[in-house]
C-alpha positions in Angstrom: -16.4 -20.1 26.3 -18.9 -19.9 23.4 -18.2 -16.4 22.6 -14.5 -16.9 22.5 -14.7 -20.0 20.4 -17.1 -18.1 17.9 -14.7 -15.2 17.8 -11.6 -17.5 17.1 -13.6 -19.4 14.3 -14.6 -16.3 12.7 -11.0 -14.8 13.0 -9.2 -18.0 11.5 -11.7 -18.3 8.5 -11.7 -14.5 7.7 -8.0 -14.3 7.8 -7.6 -17.4 5.8 -10.2 -16.1 3.2 -8.5 -12.8 2.9 -5.2 -14.4 1.8 -6.8 -14.9 -1.5 -9.0 -11.8 -1.9 -6.3 -9.1 -2.3 -4.3 -11.3 -4.9 -7.4 -11.9 -6.7 -8.3 -8.3 -7.1 -4.8 -7.0 -7.9 -4.0 -9.8 -10.1 -7.2 -9.6 -12.2 -6.4 -6.0 -13.1 -2.7 -6.6 -13.8 -3.6 -9.6 -16.2 -6.3 -7.6 -18.0 -3.6 -4.8 -18.5 -1.3 -7.5 -19.9 -3.8 -8.6 -22.4 -4.6 -5.1 -23.3 -1.0 -4.6 -24.4 -1.0 -7.9 -26.3 -4.1 -6.9 -28.2 -2.7 -3.5 -29.0 0.8 -4.7 -30.0 0.5 -8.2 -31.0 3.7 -9.2 -29.4 3.9 -12.9 -28.4 5.6 -12.4 -25.1 2.6 -10.4 -23.7 0.3 -13.2 -24.6 2.6 -15.6 -22.8 2.4 -13.4 -19.7 -1.2 -13.1 -19.9 -1.8 -16.9 -20.2 0.8 -17.6 -17.4 -0.3 -15.2 -14.8 -4.0 -15.7 -15.8 -3.7 -19.3 -15.0 -2.3 -18.5 -11.4 -5.1 -15.9 -10.9 -7.8 -18.6 -11.7 -6.5 -21.0 -9.2 -6.4 -18.2 -6.5 -9.8 -17.0 -7.5 -11.4 -20.5 -7.0 -10.0 -20.8 -3.7 -11.3 -17.4 -2.7 -14.7 -18.2 -3.8 -14.8 -21.5 -1.7 -13.5 -20.0 1.5 -15.8 -16.8 1.1 -19.0 -18.9 1.0 -18.0 -20.6 4.3 -17.2 -17.2 5.9 -20.8 -15.9 5.2 -22.3 -19.1 6.7 -21.0 -18.1 10.0 -23.3 -15.2 10.3 -26.2 -17.7 10.7 -24.2 -20.4 12.5 -22.5 -18.7 15.4 -23.7 -15.0 15.1 -27.5 -15.3 14.7 -28.3 -12.4 17.2 -25.9 -10.3 15.3 -27.5 -11.3 11.9 -31.0 -10.4 13.3 -29.7 -7.0 14.4 -28.0 -6.0 11.3 -29.9 -8.0 8.6 -31.9 -4.9 7.4 -28.6 -3.2 6.7 -26.5 -6.0 5.6 -28.9 -7.7 3.3 -28.7 -5.1 0.4 -24.9 -4.8 0.1 -24.3 -8.6 0.6 -27.0 -9.4 -2.0 -25.3 -6.9 -4.5 -21.9 -8.4 -3.8 -23.4 -11.8 -4.3 -24.8 -10.9 -7.7 -21.4 -9.3 -8.7 -19.2 -12.2 -7.5 -21.4 -15.1 -8.8 -22.9 -13.7 -11.8 -20.8 -10.9 -13.3 -17.3 -12.3 -12.2 -18.2 -16.0 -12.9 -20.0 -15.4 -16.1 -17.2 -13.3 -17.8 -14.4 -15.5 -16.3 -16.1 -18.5 -17.9 -16.1 -16.7 -21.2 -12.6 -15.7 -20.7 -11.4 -19.3 -20.0 -13.2 -21.0 -22.7 -13.2 -18.2 -25.3 -9.5 -17.9 -26.1 -9.9 -19.4 -29.6 -13.6 -18.8 -30.0 -14.2 -15.1 -29.2 -12.8 -12.1 -31.3 -9.8 -10.6 -29.4 -11.6 -7.5 -28.3 -14.7 -9.2 -27.2 -12.3 -11.6 -25.2 -10.4 -8.9 -23.7 -13.6 -7.1 -22.5 -14.5 -10.4 -20.7 -11.4 -10.1 -18.3 -11.9 -6.4 -17.8 -15.5 -7.0 -16.8 -14.4 -10.0 -14.5 -11.8 -7.5 -13.0 -14.2 -4.7 -12.5 -16.6 -7.1 -11.0 -14.0 -8.1 -8.4 -13.4 -4.5 -7.5 -17.1 -3.8 -7.1 -17.5 -6.8 -5.0 -14.8 -5.6 -2.7 -16.5 -2.3 -2.4 -19.9 -3.6 -1.3 -18.4 -5.9 1.4 -16.2 -3.1 2.7 -19.3 -0.9 2.7 -21.0 -3.4 4.9 -17.9 -3.7 7.3 -17.5 0.0 7.5 -21.1 0.3 8.7 -20.1 -1.9 11.6 -17.1 0.7 12.4 -19.2 3.8 11.8 -22.9 3.2 11.6 -24.7 5.6 9.3 -28.0 5.8 7.4 -30.0 3.7 9.9 -31.7 3.9 13.2 -32.1 1.3 16.1 -35.7 0.1 16.7 -35.4 -0.6 20.3 -38.8 -2.4 20.4 -37.9 -4.7 17.5 -34.4 -5.0 18.9 -32.7 -4.4 15.4 -31.1 -1.6 13.4 -33.3 -0.4 10.4 -32.0 1.0 7.1 -33.0 4.6 6.5 -30.5 5.8 3.7 -28.9 3.3 1.7 -26.9 5.9 -0.2 -25.3 7.0 3.1 -24.3 3.4 3.8 -22.5 3.3 0.4 -20.9 6.8 0.6 -19.9 6.2 4.3 -16.5 8.0 4.6 -15.1 4.9 6.5 -16.1 2.8 3.4 -14.5 5.1 0.9 -11.3 5.3 3.0 -11.2 1.6 3.6 -11.8 0.9 -0.1 -9.0 3.1 -1.3 -6.5 1.6 1.1 -7.6 -1.9 0.5 -7.2 -1.5 -3.3 -3.7 -0.2 -3.0 -2.8 -3.0 -0.7 -4.3 -5.4 -3.3 -1.9 -3.9 -6.0 1.0 -4.3 -3.5 0.1 -8.1 -3.0 -0.3 -8.8 -6.7 3.0 -6.8 -7.4 4.9 -8.8 -4.8 3.5 -12.0 -6.4 4.7 -11.0 -9.8 8.1 -10.0 -8.4 8.7 -13.3 -6.4 7.9 -15.7 -9.1 9.6 -13.7 -11.7 12.7 -13.6 -9.4 12.5 -17.5 -9.2 12.6 -17.8 -13.0 15.2 -15.1 -13.7 17.5 -16.3 -11.0 17.7 -19.6 -13.0 18.0 -17.5 -16.2 14.7 -18.8 -17.6 12.2 -17.2 -20.0 13.8 -13.6 -19.7 11.6 -12.4 -22.5 8.5 -13.2 -20.2 9.7 -12.6 -16.7 11.9 -9.6 -17.1 8.8 -7.4 -18.1 6.8 -9.2 -15.4 9.2 -8.3 -12.7 9.4 -4.6 -13.8 5.6 -4.5 -13.7 5.6 -6.0 -10.4 8.3 -3.7 -9.0 6.6 -0.6 -10.4 3.2 -1.6 -9.1 4.6 -2.4 -5.7 6.3 1.0 -5.4 3.4 3.1 -6.7 0.8 1.2 -4.6 3.0 1.4 -1.4 2.8 5.2 -1.8 -0.9 4.9 -2.2 -1.0 2.8 0.9 0.7 5.5 2.8 -1.6 8.3 1.5 -4.9 6.4 2.0 -3.5 5.0 5.5 -2.9 8.7 6.5 -6.6 9.3 5.6 -7.9 6.4 7.5 -5.9 7.4 10.6 -7.7 10.7 10.8 -11.1 9.1 10.2 -10.3 6.5 12.9 -9.4 9.4 15.2 -12.5 11.1 14.6 -14.9 8.1 14.6 -13.1 5.5 16.8 -10.7 7.5 19.1 -10.2 4.6 21.3 -8.9 2.5 18.4 -6.2 5.1 17.8 -5.3 5.4 21.6 -4.9 1.7 21.6 -2.9 1.5 18.6 -0.3 4.0 20.1 -0.6 2.7 23.8 -1.4 6.3 24.6 -2.9 6.1 28.1 -3.4 9.7 28.8 -4.5 12.6 26.4 -1.5 14.4 25.2 -1.1 17.7 23.0 1.1 17.5 21.2 1.2 13.5 21.1 4.4 11.6 20.2 4.4 8.4 18.2 5.6 5.2 19.9 8.4 3.3 18.1 8.4 0.7 20.9 6.6 0.5 24.2 6.8 -2.0 27.1 3.5 -2.1 29.1 2.2 -4.1 32.0 1.1 -7.8 31.4 -2.4 -6.9 31.4 -1.9 -3.9 29.0 -3.4 -1.5 31.4 -0.3 1.0 31.7 2.9 2.0 30.1 6.1 1.0 31.6 8.7 2.4 29.1 8.4 3.8 25.6 10.6 5.1 22.8 8.8 8.0 21.0 9.2 10.3 18.2 7.7 13.8 19.3 4.6 15.3 17.7 4.3 12.5 14.9 1.1 11.0 16.4 -0.6 14.4 16.5 0.1 14.8 12.8 -1.2 11.4 12.0 -4.4 11.8 14.0 -5.2 15.4 13.4 -3.2 16.8 10.6 -1.5 19.1 12.9 1.8 18.7 14.8 0.2 20.3 17.8 -3.0 18.5 17.8 -4.5 16.8 20.8 -5.0 13.2 21.0 -7.3 11.5 23.6 -6.0 8.8 25.8 -7.2 5.4 26.8 -8.0 6.3 30.4 -10.0 9.4 29.5 -11.8 7.6 26.6 -12.6 4.7 29.0 -14.2 7.1 31.5 -16.1 8.8 28.7 -17.5 5.5 27.5 -18.7 4.5 31.1 -20.5 7.7 31.4 -22.2 7.2 28.0 -22.8 3.5 27.9 -22.7 2.4 31.5 -20.2 0.3 33.5 -17.9 -1.9 31.6 -14.5 -2.2 29.9 -14.6 -0.3 26.6 -10.8 -0.9 26.1 -9.4 -3.3 23.4 -6.6 -5.6 23.9 -3.9 -2.9 23.8 -0.8 -5.2 23.1 -2.6 -6.9 20.2 -3.7 -3.5 18.6 -0.4 -1.9 19.2 1.7 -4.6 17.7 -0.7 -5.4 14.8 -0.5 -1.7 13.9 3.2 -1.6 13.7 3.6 -4.8 12.0 1.2 -3.9 9.3 3.3 -0.7 8.7 6.6 -2.4 9.0 5.7 -5.1 6.6 4.5 -2.7 4.1 7.6 -0.5 4.4 9.8 -3.6 3.8 7.9 -4.5 0.5 8.3 -0.9 -0.6 12.2 -1.2 0.1 12.5 -4.4 -1.8 10.7 -2.7 -4.9 13.1 0.2 -4.7 16.1 -2.2 -4.6 14.7 -4.2 -7.4 14.1 -1.2 -9.7 17.7 -0.2 -9.2 19.2 -3.8 -9.9 16.9 -4.4 -12.9 17.4 -0.9 -14.6 18.3 -0.8 -18.2 21.8 0.7 -17.7 22.8 -1.9 -15.1 26.2 -3.2 -16.2 26.3 -6.2 -14.1 24.2 -9.2 -13.1 21.5 -8.8 -10.4 23.0 -10.1 -7.1 21.8 -13.5 -6.2 20.8 -12.3 -2.7 18.3 -10.1 -4.2 16.5 -12.9 -6.0 16.3 -14.7 -2.6 14.9 -11.6 -0.8 12.4 -11.1 -3.7 11.0 -14.6 -3.2 11.1 -14.4 0.6 9.4 -11.1 0.4 6.2 -12.7 -1.0 5.1 -13.2 2.5 5.2 -9.5 3.4 2.1 -8.2 1.8 0.0 -11.2 2.9 1.3 -10.7 6.5 0.6 -7.0 6.4 -2.9 -7.7 5.2 -3.6 -10.2 8.0 -2.4 -8.1 10.7 -4.1 -5.1 9.3 -7.5 -6.8 9.5 -6.7 -8.2 12.9 -6.0 -4.6 14.0 -9.2 -3.3 12.4 -11.5 -5.8 14.1 -9.8 -6.1 17.5 -9.4 -2.3 17.8 -13.3 -1.9 17.6 -13.8 -4.3 20.6 -15.9 -4.7 22.7 -18.3 -3.5 19.8 -19.6 -5.5 16.9 -21.4 -2.3 15.7 -19.5 0.5 17.2 -21.4 2.1 19.9 -24.6 0.1 19.1 -24.1 -3.6 19.6 -21.7 -5.4 21.7 -19.8 -8.5 20.6 -21.1 -10.5 23.6 -24.7 -9.7 22.5 -24.2 -10.9 18.9 -23.5 -14.5 19.4 -26.0 -17.2 18.8 -27.8 -18.1 22.1 -28.9 -21.6 21.0 -25.5 -22.8 19.7 -23.4 -24.7 22.4 -19.6 -24.5 22.9 -19.5 -28.1 21.7 -21.0 -27.4 18.5 -18.8 -24.4 17.8 -15.7 -26.3 18.7 -16.6 -29.1 16.4 -17.2 -26.9 13.5 -14.0 -24.9 14.3 -11.8 -27.9 14.4 -13.4 -29.4 11.2 -13.1 -26.2 9.3 -9.6 -25.6 10.3 -8.6 -29.1 9.2 -10.3 -28.6 6.0 -8.8 -25.5 5.3 -5.4 -26.9 6.2 -6.0 -29.4 3.4 -7.1 -26.8 0.9 -4.0 -24.8 1.8 -1.9 -27.8 0.8 -3.8 -28.3 -2.5 -3.7 -24.6 -3.3 0.0 -24.5 -2.6 0.9 -27.6 -4.6 -1.1 -26.2 -7.6 0.5 -22.7 -7.3 4.0 -24.1 -7.0 3.5 -26.5 -9.9 2.1 -24.0 -12.4 4.4 -21.2 -11.4 7.5 -23.4 -11.6 6.3 -24.8 -15.1 6.9 -21.2 -16.5 5.2 -19.7 -19.5 5.2 -22.2 -22.4 5.3 -20.9 -26.0 2.0 -20.0 -27.5 1.1 -20.1 -31.2 -0.7 -16.8 -31.9 -2.0 -18.0 -35.2 -4.3 -20.6 -33.3 -6.0 -17.8 -31.4 -7.9 -16.3 -34.4 -5.9 -13.3 -35.3 -8.5 -12.3 -38.0 -11.0 -12.1 -35.1 -13.3 -14.6 -36.6 -15.6 -16.0 -33.9 -16.2 -19.7 -33.5 -19.0 -21.4 -31.8 -18.6 -21.2 -27.9 -19.7 -24.3 -25.9 -19.5 -23.8 -22.0 -20.7 -26.4 -19.6 -21.3 -25.7 -15.9 
């Protein structure tokens, strides 16, 4: 009971927190790019775009910081045995991430917020770029820590002390799993930010408002989504092969492949038994899974049954199979949501091309706005797949999930914190939604460029915290 509640609480808070993270990362870089164009060209509509999208970025950033702090508290609250086991490895990347998140990002975002009419243009521009770079670096260190759980490197387990000990911090930072996850995540962040630009711009353009601001915005969003979607496919292919090599059970569960096959087909749709222990019927595409997993259409992919037997022989009796229905469908939903976002981008680029002789059809504006949910849904199910597919391990092959939970925290305490945090996050969701909708619907108000020190003469900067 305690274990299940702790897992549910961590899942809810983590998924909620990650709704804000990819938008923060992607939008910070896009806003920095917009301001760069304004500084280079001096055109007012680029300034208006920077101010408009920057305001939405700041709202989202604040929510991400708040939810992220609570997420890390859980390590000590519900997962003390896990924290004790991994503390020597997690301490360094989490400390560095904290320095980047709370010092680099916060400092330069503060300068950016209050420095519009006080700092020279190029100094002010450098502030948003440094804040954006900080978000990217922060993401890398978090992913490096998570990737160590997926593929432990640079460490040894001290059986006498009952904990893992760091031996090579460079190996942790250059873990192939971390590199693959980072590239895939950054591409997903750009898809999320691009769809955000697309949806809000579609709302205004459908009402024929501020075309000089939102037509360039929608084009930026469309191009970003299309290019980043291609990047997601390429990096996802890299991750699939790493996953097959490092966590073959996760790949087998993702495809509901119960017995080793060579070549292996890709399942488009599978019906299994209620307990997920066997396949009843499946619609498959020949050889595709072999290519995804090995790079060869004739490659061999191990099945769940064979991997379960091998795990029992290595680790002892137990169930080493993740929840197959959950991993199977989250894997497909992740891919499906991503492909739909890419299709919307292709359609949008066609409808908004310069030579289009007729108005964009109304149905596309509606699809573009509704499509905003796609990247957030893809990010969420993608992380659910990543974490559930590793089960029953917290640290793959080293520490089981059941062994990481806090032994001194009762089920009642976990349930109470779970309910309170869920209600609190529900309130925050309403607040965030109201703020986002209000400022997004208000549009981009005119800006007087002369009020922003075009001669780059600095003024005194006073910032209070």
